[in-house]
C-alpha atoms as one frame of an Amber mdcrd trajectory, in Angstrom:
protein
  20.127  12.763  16.064  23.216  15.072  18.739  21.115  17.728  20.516  22.980
  20.991  21.276  23.002  21.578  25.027  21.091  24.350  26.780  22.761  28.271
  26.679  22.111  31.398  27.502  21.341  32.775  24.340  18.246  35.162  24.431
  16.031  32.017  23.941  13.545  30.198  25.488  14.971  26.285  25.344  11.409
  24.213  25.359  11.068  20.745  27.077   8.036  17.983  26.615   7.430  15.799
  29.549   4.685  12.982  29.672   2.639  11.529  32.371   1.810   8.321  32.241
  -0.517   6.963  35.155  -1.087   3.533  35.118  -3.817   2.132  38.204  -2.671
   5.511  40.583   1.409   4.429  39.705   3.200   6.549  37.960   6.052   5.644
  34.508   9.138   7.436  35.918  13.259   6.474  34.312  16.413   6.215  36.329
  18.661   8.820  34.115  22.045   8.305  33.536  24.701  10.108  31.663  22.694
  13.289  31.362  21.152  16.260  33.240  19.881  14.841  36.827  22.553  11.571
  36.380  21.274   9.395  39.030  17.924  10.760  39.277  14.091  10.054  38.436
  12.630  11.664  35.616   9.705  11.818  33.600   9.872  10.558  30.057  10.180
  13.033  26.793  13.069  15.570  25.654  13.201  18.889  23.492  10.944  20.309
  21.214  12.366  19.979  17.502  11.866  23.011  15.483   8.610  23.042  13.421
   7.564  20.363  16.004   4.031  20.870  18.193   3.980  20.059  22.014   2.087
  16.960  21.032   3.983  15.548  18.428   7.304  16.422  20.701   5.699  14.392
  23.157   4.905  11.094  21.007   7.529  11.372  19.711   9.956  10.987  23.530
   7.789   8.462  24.768   8.021   6.040  21.667  12.173   6.783  20.963  12.703
   6.846  24.733  10.132   3.734  26.077   8.816   2.093  23.079   5.410   3.116
  23.922   2.201   4.068  21.665  -0.550   6.965  23.130  -2.767   8.680  21.154
  -4.385  10.369  23.226  -2.056  13.689  24.993  -3.698  17.090  27.018  -1.312
  19.252  28.389  -2.032  19.382  32.172   0.790  21.511  32.844   3.589  24.508
  31.909   7.301  24.874  34.291   8.425  28.467  33.489  12.249  27.265  35.026
  14.631  29.431  33.957  18.256  28.709  35.302  22.059  29.012  35.047  22.502
  26.692  32.409  19.586  28.697  30.489  15.654  29.469  30.348  13.586  26.435
  29.872  10.060  26.022  29.634   8.985  22.932  30.297   5.224  21.131  29.415
   3.978  18.222  30.936   1.253  15.756  29.056  -0.595  13.681  30.227  -2.017
  10.123  28.124  -3.762   7.288  28.411  -1.828   3.964  29.163  -1.669   1.505
  26.518  -2.336  -0.915  29.173  -1.347  -4.082  26.469   2.217  -2.886  26.177
   5.385  -2.382  28.730   8.461   0.141  28.556  11.356  -0.685  27.482  14.627
   0.785  28.178  15.402   1.809  24.387  18.174   4.395  24.908  19.852   2.169
  27.807  22.712   5.158  27.100  19.751   7.831  28.829  18.073   5.891  31.168
  18.981   2.754  33.573  15.545   1.556  33.994  12.133   1.915  33.893   9.963
   1.784  36.532   5.860   2.420  37.853   6.042   3.895  41.192   3.149   4.939
  43.369   1.803   8.546  43.766   1.671   8.633  46.808   5.453   6.961  47.692
   7.494   8.744  44.440  10.803   8.182  45.106  12.811  11.726  46.812  14.805
  11.582  44.440  13.606  12.992  41.188  14.827  15.884  38.560  13.508  18.635
  39.793  11.622  20.338  36.648  10.018  17.054  36.647   9.736  17.547  40.932
   7.373  20.675  40.004   5.716  19.199  36.977   4.662  15.641  39.025   3.538
  18.001  42.504   1.932  20.347  40.540   0.139  17.230  38.730  -0.700  15.441
  42.679  -2.471  19.235  43.629  -4.956  18.354  40.680  -5.488  14.189  40.435
  -6.262  12.808  43.433  -3.849   9.669  44.600
């Protein structure tokens, strides 16, 4: 499904990202051919019409990584008015399904998935995701 770009139209765009934390590491994907190209980011995407935040998180996580999670909890929200449109980014925390590794299911949008130690995250993280991660780390010890 082709998604429309964010634009200034008086509407608020809603993005949903998922924190997958495993043994004090965080899953990030190297973005490509999308906003934030060559920056690391969380799995996630745009909320679709008539979709709940939790359903969107589950769908986006599966579409991008092949991971299926049962427990998702909203842990933070970022209000992000920008030049290209106004966004609300929801950060969801998931329990990592330990028996499965993330797959690169959208290779045109993600070069790789990698777990980074919480205390040694890469410096080049997509700005809205970096702000969500920083807010999360203030509440979760590394």
